[in-house]
N, C-alpha and C positions, 0 to 999 in steps of 0.2 A: 801261473802257478796252480798246481793241483792241490786241493784241500782234502785231507784225510778225514772222513766222517766217522771213523771208528773211535769209540771212547765217549766219555762224559765230560761235560763242561764243569767248571768250578761251581757254578750256580746250581746245577743239578745235584752235584754231590753235597753241597751245603744244604739243600732242601731235604735230601734223604737223611742227613745227620740230624737236622732239626726235628724231623718227624720221629726218628728213633728216640731222641732225647725227650720229647714230649710224652711218648708212650711209656718210656722208662720212669719218668717222673710221676705219671699217673698210677703206675703199678707198684711203686715203692711202698706207699703206706700199707697196702694190702699184703705185700710180701712181709713187711715187718710184723703185722698182726698175726699172720699165719706162723711165722717163726716163733713169736712169743707164745702162741697157743700150743705149738709143738713142745716147747721147753716146759710149759706148765703141765702138759700131759705127761711128760717124762717125770717131772717132780711129783705128780700125784701117784704115778706108778712106784716111785721110790718110797713114798709114804706108805703105800699098801705093802710093799716088800718089807719095810722096816716094822710095820705093825705086826705082820705075820711072824717075823723073826723074834720080836719081843714076846709074843704070846707063846711061841715054841720054847723059848728060853725059860719063861715062867713055868710052863708045864713040866719041863725037865728038871728044873732046879728049885722049884717051889719058892722062888723069890724073883724080884725084878732085877734087871741089869742095873749096875751102879751108875751114878751120874758120871758124865764125861764132859770135857770141854768141847766147844764148838769145833766141828770138823773131825773129831776123834770118835772112833767106834768104841763103845763101852767094852770093858774087859769081859770076855766070854761070849759076847754077842756075835763076833766074827764067825764063829762056828755055825751059827744059824743062818748066815747070809751066804749068797753065792760067792764063789771064789773071785777075787778082784774087786769086790764091792767097796766103794769109797763114799765117805760122807762129803767129800769135796767135789763139786761138779762145776761145769762151765756156767757161770752166772748166778750160782747159789751154793750155799753150804748147809748141810743138815746138822741139827743139834738135838740130841736125845735129851729129854728132860725127865728126871725122876723126882717129881715133886713130893712124893711120899706122904701126901696128906689128903684131906677131904676138901672139896668134893672131887678133885681130880688127883690121880695118883701118878700117871705116866702120860707123857706127850712127846711130840716131836715138833721142832721149830725149823722153818726154812728161813735162813738169813740171806737177804739179797738187797742190793741197792737199786735193782731194777723195779721201779714202781709199777710198770706195765705188767711185769711178770707177777708181782704180788697181787695186783687187782684181778688178774686172770685166775690165779689160784683161789682167791676168795670167791670168785664167780663159780668156778668148777666144783670146789669142795663144799662151799657153803658154810660148814660148821668150823670155821677158823676165826681167829681174831688177830688183830694187828697191833703191834706196839713198835712204832718207828720202822726199822727195816727188818723186823721179825714178824713172821706169820706162823702162828702156833695152832696145833690141832691136838685134841685129846685122843690118846690111844685107849686108855682105860680110866 
């Protein structure tokens, strides 16, 4: 009987699958960290965009935008934001805060249940504080 030597044995294929699995398991934590860092960078960009919009609104209207519920853009502020802008994002929601008092008047809060994202935001921005799943920053 002639034996065909073309192809791989089951043992060889199993070894290759095992090696790929080990490499993937080693890479997964780093991938998760980079993904969280990218989402945090996006959130910081959103904070900067919102800050600029609030200051433009205030300059044009001589007042601050009114308070709005979590995930809702305050009345009149949409005109200062780019078209299609939303307070609801994948993994977090923005909340505009008009505290109207001293020492802080206006701020923005990121609401997320992703504690890794929150910790990354605190690390990047620095001047934020946390209360439960809310990470707040002063605009003015």
